[in-house]
C-alpha positions as CSV (number, residue, x, y, z in Angstrom):
1,M,12.1,5.5,19.3
2,S,15.6,7.0,19.5
3,K,16.1,10.6,20.4
4,A,18.8,10.9,17.7
5,R,17.9,13.3,14.9
6,Y,19.2,13.4,11.3
7,F,18.7,16.7,9.4
8,G,16.4,17.8,12.1
9,L,14.2,14.7,12.0
10,S,13.8,11.8,14.4
11,L,14.2,8.2,13.2
12,A,10.4,8.0,13.2
13,E,10.3,10.8,10.6
14,L,13.3,9.7,8.6
15,P,11.8,7.3,6.0
16,L,10.2,10.4,4.5
17,F,13.6,11.4,3.2
18,L,14.0,8.1,1.3
19,V,11.2,9.5,-0.8
20,L,12.4,13.1,-0.9
21,L,15.8,12.3,-2.3
22,L,14.6,12.0,-5.8
23,M,17.4,12.7,-8.3
24,L,17.3,13.6,-11.9
25,S,17.2,10.4,-14.1
26,T,18.8,9.5,-17.4
27,A,17.2,10.5,-20.6
28,M,14.0,8.9,-21.8
29,P,14.7,5.8,-23.9
30,A,13.7,5.8,-27.6
31,H,10.0,5.2,-28.1
32,T,9.0,1.7,-28.9
33,A,5.5,0.5,-29.8
34,A,3.8,-0.7,-26.5
35,S,3.0,-4.1,-27.9
36,E,6.7,-4.7,-28.8
37,K,8.1,-3.7,-25.4
38,T,9.5,-6.2,-22.9
39,A,9.2,-6.1,-19.1
40,A,12.8,-4.7,-19.1
41,D,11.8,-2.0,-21.6
42,W,9.0,-0.8,-19.3
43,L,11.3,-0.8,-16.3
44,E,13.9,1.3,-18.1
45,Q,11.2,3.8,-18.9
46,L,9.7,3.9,-15.4
47,G,12.4,6.0,-13.7
48,P,12.5,8.8,-16.2
49,A,8.7,8.8,-16.4
50,L,8.4,9.5,-12.7
51,N,10.3,12.8,-13.2
52,M,9.8,13.8,-16.8
53,T,6.0,13.4,-17.1
54,S,3.7,16.3,-16.1
55,Y,0.5,15.5,-14.4
56,R,-1.9,16.2,-11.6
57,G,-4.1,13.8,-9.6
58,V,-5.1,12.2,-6.3
59,F,-3.7,8.8,-5.2
60,V,-4.7,6.5,-2.4
61,Y,-2.0,4.8,-0.4
62,A,-2.5,1.8,2.0
63,R,0.2,0.7,4.3
64,G,-0.8,-2.0,6.7
65,S,-4.1,-0.9,8.2
66,N,-3.5,2.8,7.4
67,V,-5.2,4.2,4.3
68,H,-4.6,7.8,3.2
69,S,-4.9,9.9,0.1
70,M,-2.7,12.6,-1.3
71,Q,-3.1,15.3,-4.0
72,I,-0.1,15.7,-6.3
73,A,0.8,18.2,-9.0
74,H,4.0,17.4,-10.9
75,R,5.6,19.4,-13.7
76,Y,8.6,18.9,-15.9
77,H,9.4,22.1,-17.7
78,N,12.7,23.4,-19.3
79,G,14.6,20.6,-17.7
80,I,13.4,21.4,-14.2
81,V,11.2,19.1,-12.0
82,E,8.6,20.7,-9.7
83,E,6.2,18.9,-7.5
84,R,3.7,19.5,-4.7
85,L,2.1,16.8,-2.6
86,V,-0.7,17.6,-0.1
87,L,-2.1,15.3,2.5
88,Q,-5.9,15.0,2.0
89,D,-6.9,13.4,5.3
90,G,-5.7,12.8,8.8
91,G,-4.0,16.2,9.3
92,S,-2.2,18.9,7.4
93,G,1.2,18.7,5.7
94,E,2.7,19.1,2.3
95,I,6.0,18.6,0.3
96,V,7.1,21.0,-2.4
97,R,10.1,20.4,-4.6
98,R,11.7,22.7,-7.2
99,D,14.6,21.2,-9.1
100,M,17.0,20.0,-6.3
101,N,15.4,22.0,-3.5
102,V,12.8,20.4,-1.3
103,V,10.7,21.9,1.5
104,C,8.6,19.7,3.8
105,V,5.9,21.3,5.9
106,L,5.3,18.8,8.7
107,P,1.8,18.2,10.0
108,E,0.5,19.5,13.3
109,Q,1.8,17.5,16.3
110,G,-0.5,14.5,17.1
111,K,-1.6,14.3,13.5
112,V,-0.6,11.7,10.9
113,Q,3.1,11.8,10.0
114,L,3.8,12.2,6.3
115,D,6.2,9.3,6.3
116,E,3.2,7.1,7.1
117,I,1.5,7.8,3.8
118,I,4.3,8.1,1.2
119,P,4.6,5.0,-0.9
120,S,7.9,3.1,-0.8
121,G,9.3,0.9,-3.6
122,P,9.1,2.5,-7.1
123,F,8.2,6.0,-5.7
124,A,11.3,6.0,-3.5
125,E,14.6,7.5,-4.4
126,A,16.2,4.1,-4.7
127,F,14.3,3.1,-7.9
128,T,14.9,6.3,-9.9
129,S,18.5,7.1,-9.0
130,Q,20.4,3.8,-8.6
131,L,21.8,2.2,-11.8
132,I,21.6,-1.3,-10.4
133,P,20.2,-4.2,-12.6
134,V,17.1,-5.1,-10.7
135,N,16.5,-8.2,-12.9
136,Q,19.5,-9.8,-11.1
137,W,17.4,-9.9,-7.9
138,Y,13.8,-9.9,-9.3
139,R,12.2,-11.9,-12.1
140,A,10.4,-9.4,-14.4
141,E,7.3,-10.5,-16.4
142,L,4.6,-8.8,-18.4
143,K,1.2,-9.7,-16.9
144,G,-1.2,-8.1,-19.4
145,E,-3.1,-4.8,-19.8
146,D,-5.7,-3.0,-17.7
147,R,-7.3,0.4,-17.3
148,I,-6.6,2.7,-14.3
149,A,-8.0,6.2,-13.6
150,G,-9.1,6.4,-17.3
151,Y,-5.8,5.4,-18.8
152,E,-4.7,2.3,-20.6
153,V,-1.9,0.5,-18.6
154,V,0.4,-2.4,-18.8
155,T,1.1,-4.6,-15.8
156,V,4.7,-5.7,-14.9
157,S,5.4,-8.2,-12.1
158,L,8.7,-8.2,-10.2
159,T,9.1,-11.4,-8.2
160,A,11.8,-11.5,-5.6
161,K,14.4,-14.3,-6.2
162,D,15.2,-14.7,-2.5
163,R,13.5,-14.3,0.9
164,H,15.4,-11.1,1.7
165,R,13.2,-8.8,-0.3
166,Y,9.6,-8.2,-1.3
167,S,7.9,-8.7,-4.7
168,H,6.2,-5.9,-6.6
169,S,3.5,-5.5,-9.1
170,L,3.5,-2.3,-11.2
171,W,0.8,-0.8,-13.5
172,L,2.3,1.7,-16.0
173,E,0.5,4.1,-18.3
174,K,1.1,2.9,-21.8
175,T,2.0,6.2,-23.5
176,T,4.4,7.7,-20.9
177,G,5.3,4.7,-18.7
178,L,4.1,6.7,-15.6
179,L,3.4,4.5,-12.5
180,V,-0.3,4.7,-11.8
181,K,-0.7,1.7,-9.4
182,S,1.6,-0.6,-7.4
183,H,1.5,-3.5,-4.9
184,V,4.3,-4.6,-2.6
185,R,3.8,-8.3,-1.8
186,A,5.2,-10.7,0.8
187,A,6.4,-14.2,-0.1
188,D,2.9,-15.6,0.7
189,G,1.2,-13.2,-1.6
190,E,-0.1,-10.8,1.0
191,V,-0.3,-7.2,-0.2
192,L,1.7,-5.1,2.3
193,E,1.4,-1.8,0.5
194,H,-1.0,-0.6,-2.2
195,F,-0.7,2.7,-4.2
196,Q,-3.2,3.8,-6.9
197,F,-4.3,6.9,-8.6
198,T,-8.1,7.5,-8.1
199,S,-8.0,10.5,-10.5
200,L,-5.3,11.5,-12.9
201,E,-4.7,14.0,-15.7
202,I,-1.5,13.7,-17.7
203,T,-1.1,17.3,-19.0
204,E,1.5,20.0,-19.7
205,D,-0.9,22.6,-18.4
206,I,0.3,22.9,-14.7
207,P,0.3,26.6,-13.7
208,D,2.8,28.0,-11.2
209,G,0.0,28.4,-8.6
210,E,-0.3,24.7,-8.1
211,L,3.3,24.3,-7.1
212,V,3.7,26.8,-4.2
213,I,3.5,26.1,-0.4
214,R,0.1,26.9,1.1
215,T,0.3,25.2,4.5
216,E,1.6,26.8,7.7
217,G,3.8,24.7,9.9
218,R,7.4,23.7,10.7
219,E,9.4,23.7,7.5
220,V,12.3,21.4,6.8
221,S,14.4,22.2,3.7
222,R,17.0,20.2,1.8
223,T,19.1,20.7,-1.3
224,L,19.6,17.5,-3.4
225,G,22.4,16.3,-5.6
226,G,25.7,17.9,-6.5
227,A,28.8,17.5,-4.5
228,G,26.8,16.7,-1.4
229,A,25.3,13.6,-3.0
230,Q,28.7,12.3,-4.0
231,E,30.0,13.0,-0.5
232,G,27.1,11.0,0.8
233,F,28.1,8.0,-1.4
234,S,31.6,8.2,0.0
235,K,30.4,8.3,3.6
236,A,28.2,5.4,3.0
237,S,31.0,3.1,1.9
238,R,33.2,4.0,4.9
239,M,30.6,3.4,7.7
240,H,32.6,5.4,10.2
241,G,33.7,3.2,13.0
242,W,31.4,0.2,12.5
243,H,30.7,-2.4,9.9
244,L,28.3,-5.1,8.8
245,D,29.3,-8.7,8.7
246,W,26.2,-9.4,6.5
247,R,23.7,-7.8,4.3
248,P,21.4,-9.2,1.7
249,E,23.2,-9.8,-1.6
250,G,22.6,-7.0,-4.1
251,F,22.1,-4.2,-1.6
252,E,24.9,-1.7,-2.2
253,P,25.8,1.5,-0.2
254,A,23.8,4.5,-1.4
255,A,23.7,8.1,-0.2
256,A,23.9,8.2,3.5
257,P,21.0,9.8,5.4
258,G,21.9,13.1,7.0
259,S,24.0,12.5,10.1
260,G,26.6,14.9,11.5
261,K,28.7,12.1,12.8
262,G,28.2,9.8,9.8
263,Q,26.6,7.1,11.8
264,A,23.9,6.2,9.2
265,V,24.2,4.3,6.0
266,A,21.6,3.5,3.3
267,F,21.6,0.5,1.1
268,S,19.7,-0.2,-2.1
269,D,19.2,-3.1,-4.6
270,G,17.9,-0.7,-7.2
271,L,14.2,-1.1,-6.1
272,A,14.1,-1.5,-2.3
273,A,16.2,0.4,0.2
274,F,17.0,0.2,3.9
275,S,19.1,2.3,6.3
276,V,21.3,1.3,9.3
277,F,21.8,3.7,12.2
278,V,24.4,3.2,14.9
279,E,24.5,5.6,17.9
280,P,25.5,5.7,21.5
281,A,22.6,4.4,23.6
282,G,21.0,7.0,25.8
283,K,20.2,6.8,29.5
284,V,16.7,5.8,28.8
285,S,16.4,2.1,27.7
286,M,14.8,1.8,24.3
287,P,12.4,-1.1,23.3
288,T,14.1,-3.6,21.1
289,G,12.8,-6.0,18.5
290,A,10.9,-5.6,15.3
291,S,7.8,-3.7,14.2
292,R,6.4,-3.5,10.7
293,I,4.1,-1.0,9.0
294,G,3.2,-2.3,5.6
295,A,6.5,-3.2,3.9
296,T,8.6,-1.0,6.2
297,T,10.3,-2.8,9.0
298,I,12.0,-1.1,12.0
299,Y,14.3,-3.4,14.0
300,M,16.1,-2.1,17.1
301,R,18.7,-3.8,19.3
302,Q,21.2,-2.8,22.0
303,L,24.8,-3.6,21.4
304,E,27.6,-3.6,24.0
305,S,31.2,-2.9,23.0
306,G,33.8,-2.5,25.8
307,N,32.3,-0.1,28.3
308,N,30.0,1.5,25.8
309,A,26.4,0.7,24.8
310,F,25.0,1.4,21.3
311,L,21.6,1.4,19.8
312,V,21.4,-0.3,16.3
313,T,18.3,0.5,14.2
314,V,17.5,-1.0,10.8
315,V,14.7,0.8,8.9
316,G,13.5,-0.1,5.4
317,E,11.8,-2.4,3.0
318,L,13.1,-5.7,4.3
319,P,11.2,-8.7,5.8
320,P,11.6,-8.6,9.6
321,A,13.8,-11.7,9.7
322,S,16.2,-10.1,7.2
323,A,16.2,-6.8,9.1
324,R,17.1,-8.7,12.3
325,Q,19.9,-10.5,10.6
326,V,21.3,-7.1,9.4
327,A,21.1,-5.6,12.8
328,E,22.7,-8.6,14.5
329,S,25.7,-8.4,12.0
330,V,26.7,-4.9,13.1
331,R,30.2,-4.8,14.7
332,I,31.6,-1.8,16.5
333,D,35.3,-0.8,15.7
334,E,37.5,0.3,18.6
335,T,38.1,3.7,17.0
336,F,34.3,4.3,17.1
337,V,34.2,3.4,20.8
338,L,37.1,5.8,21.5
339,G,35.3,8.5,19.5
340,V,32.3,8.6,21.8
341,N,34.2,8.7,25.1
């Protein structure tokens, strides 16, 4: 994997920040009787529910052959979101957020990386912060009712309309709209990622003590939103010396991952997200090609431009063939080549 680091993290660690960049959502829509809601109504409620519902619980997350569990305490009080996630197996590590400030305590070296056990899709920043009509790229349908972790839920299916994105199944708690279970599915129906609460308590009684850091380790901090976020969107649209000849329809530039040289751009269709990194290739030759963990694909290729060599990496929730097509569409501008000489 590349030696380049963004906000102090390697590319291997970076997908974590697609989860950490949770932004404040729009106000909760007016309440409607559960039996009268459409699939679109439930999807509109989902984003605000992720932030504005207070709860504690334990969820299990399966990505490929990796299965892990995390404890979570989430509080919304006086307009401020606070959250603490703690890894329950495979090593130590936790994430604590207060309002727009996030601290990640990374696990001990050699242990499970947190980015391996954080769900993508609806838990990611893309779903809750991007005002993009997902029904343009997914067919939304109500699939019935169920019971998860002691709560009545409604099931919503989001079927991808093309081969460049995955389909999703969502189980939402009927009173709050909180996501309590999800599947990410390939075109053949294979479940690539599976998230589900095994225990859950929706409650306003979350004391301060449940939301403080308790793990010792290397801390990485970040402040979300504000002018920095707007600057990120501006950076994303410029691409700084390189451009894409192709990307899947519907994926629009979002906030750029942290990169001092502005060589990384994130794209979202309102549900899924992927990032493209372009950097000068180092002296050590990097392996190229695709690898996939659950619904997350990492595709790397070497690109020659003039006398310079670049490493292109695509990371995100794309099928491998689509990630390859994105990577192979990257073109280096002459100004970028001059900038690294």
